[in-house]
C-alpha positions, 0 to 999 in steps of 0.5 A, spaced: 689 160 725 682 158 723 680 151 724 679 147 717 675 142 720 670 142 726 667 135 728 660 136 731 654 132 732 647 133 731 640 130 734 636 126 729 630 132 730 635 137 728 638 133 722 631 131 719 629 139 720 635 141 716 633 135 711 626 138 710 629 145 709 634 143 703 640 145 707 644 139 704 646 139 696 650 133 692 656 135 688 655 133 681 661 128 681 658 124 686 654 117 684 647 117 684 643 115 690 643 107 689 640 104 696 635 098 695 629 098 699 632 093 704 638 098 705 634 103 707 630 099 712 637 097 715 638 104 716 632 105 720 633 099 724 640 102 726 637 109 728 631 106 732 635 101 736 640 107 737 646 104 733 652 108 730 651 109 723 657 113 722 660 120 721 658 125 715 663 129 711 660 136 710 663 142 706 660 149 708 659 152 701 658 158 698 654 160 692 660 160 688 662 153 690 655 150 689 655 153 682 662 151 680 660 143 683 653 144 679 650 141 686 643 139 686 638 137 691 638 131 695 633 126 691 626 127 692 627 134 695 622 139 692 622 146 694 627 152 693 631 150 699 636 153 703 643 150 701 648 150 707 652 144 706 655 140 700 655 133 702 662 129 701 661 123 704 654 120 707 650 122 701 647 115 701 645 115 708 642 122 708 638 121 702 635 115 705 634 119 711 630 124 707 626 119 703 624 115 710 622 121 714 620 126 709 616 121 705 617 124 698 612 122 693 617 119 689 619 112 686 626 109 689 631 110 683 630 104 678 624 102 681 617 104 679 614 105 686 614 109 692 616 106 698 614 107 705 617 105 712 613 103 718 615 100 725 610 095 727 609 097 735 607 090 738 613 087 735 618 092 737 616 092 744 616 084 744 624 086 741 622 082 735 626 087 731 628 083 725 620 083 724 619 090 726 621 094 721 617 094 714 617 097 708 611 097 703 610 099 696 603 097 694 597 101 694 595 099 701 601 102 704 599 109 701 592 108 703 595 107 710 599 113 710 593 117 711 589 112 715 590 113 722 585 108 725 588 103 720 595 105 723 593 104 730 589 097 729 595 094 725 600 097 730 604 100 724 607 107 726 609 111 719 616 113 720 615 119 716 611 122 722 618 124 725 619 128 719 612 132 719 615 136 726 611 140 730 606 136 735 605 130 730 609 125 733 606 126 740 599 127 737 600 120 734 602 116 740 597 119 744 592 117 739 594 110 739 594 110 746 587 113 746 585 108 741 586 102 745 584 105 751 577 106 748 577 099 745 579 097 753 572 100 755 568 097 750 571 090 752 569 092 759 562 093 757 561 087 753 564 083 759 570 080 754 576 079 759 581 077 754 579 083 750 580 087 756 587 084 757 589 085 750 587 092 749 590 094 756 597 091 753 597 095 747 595 101 750 601 100 755 605 099 749 603 105 746 606 109 752 612 105 752 613 106 745 612 113 745 617 114 750 622 111 746 621 115 740 622 121 744 628 119 747 631 117 740 628 123 736 631 128 741 637 124 744 640 120 738 646 124 735 649 123 728 656 125 728 659 129 722 665 133 720 664 140 717 670 143 713 671 150 712 668 154 707 675 157 705 678 150 703 680 151 695 675 148 690 680 145 686 683 141 691 676 138 692 676 137 685 683 134 684 681 129 690 675 126 687 678 126 680 683 121 683 679 117 687 674 116 681 679 115 676 682 109 680 676 106 682 678 107 689 672 107 694 672 114 698 676 114 704 674 120 709 680 120 713 685 120 706 680 126 704 680 130 710 687 129 710 688 132 703 684 137 704 687 140 710 694 139 708 694 146 704 692 149 711 699 146 714 695 141 718 696 133 717 692 128 721 697 123 720 702 127 724 697 128 730 696 124 736 691 118 736 690 120 729 686 115 724 686 110 730 682 103 730 
């Protein structure tokens, strides 16, 4: 019998690439994206500190499923897209990740401004994590996004660099280190020992921060459950109708269990299921 569910995981780089390609769509009956700027910041913090952010529940769709559920692109996505998965649980997290890493030119919902996210490298390397993760909604933030010298001078890494793909991330790290090595040389010439020491410290921080970024983007894993495309559409609609009418929060275990039942599987009858 064909498996109705397939637990799996994906690296941060791969997931961001799939977001860029528009592979995730949201069914019409899902609530709107509603996270606040500080909620998004906390997600960024969790990812870059290598904390678990929970699993996603995805339904591998077909064209008729996308149409029947009136699926739409993730908030802020612009393009034709290549939809593959219908997001049943994890919309807020996925949308927040898209907003941070792809930095669309869109205000946050119910806000008049676009929000941009940065990591202060010095504070991060000093493990002052409560102050290291920053968001900016002002003109300064928008200008900073395109001014690499200002980023290097102020030790601010734009998180959206990760979403640009290719060589942008290593190029940023190399540029940051070079900026402070050049400062170190200039300080040597001026005989300013304090400035030499400071610039050397910043350059070493740049290299260590780059190593951390490489590890996170390549090795950080986001787990997900993929439901088979052949699951019945009316079962999905029934489940969400019941949940929404009762005002009960979506429970991934109950949803998966209900959707697998027509296939002759019930998770609660399996060993070690729904364990704490």
